[in-house]
C-alpha positions, 0 to 999 in steps of 0.5 A: 492521496491528497485527501489523506495527506499522502501527496507530499514528495518524498513520502514512502507509499505502498500499494497492495494489489497490482490490478487496475486500481493498483496500477493507477495508485502506483502512477499517481504516487509516483507523479506526486514524487513518492517512493513507491513499494508494491506489495503482492503475493504474486512474484511474477508481478515484480517485473511489471511493477518495477519496469513497466510502472516505475515502482521503486521496490517490490516488498522483499524486506520490512519498511516503515511506510507513511501510507498504504493504499490497499486495492485488493478486493478479496478477503485478506489479512490486515495485520501484516500491513499495519506492521509496515506503517509508521506511527500515525501512518495511514491505511487506505482501503479502496478494494471492496471485498465481499466479506468484512475484513478482520481488523485487530483493534489492539494493533490499531490503538498501539500504532495510532 
């Protein structure tokens, strides 16, 4: 997070995937003073994210984020995540899917 400029207090960071890396990412982002939103397709992880890990929100509405830390190690679409970023926002991929992820170039170009 520090390397990518996402360690300033008050930034809005999302963590995609609430496994081992996701847990650590939430804890670090909160320690840096960020507002943290957890993005997961599993509604049963909402309570864990909010109550146990201290996340500020669970994705239920649209946000504009300074950064997203994607910890998912399965193939998944990136386009919905790109739509959540502010211009010049950062998408950090730390999960390692077996197959390449599809990255729509036009969305990246338009969002800087």
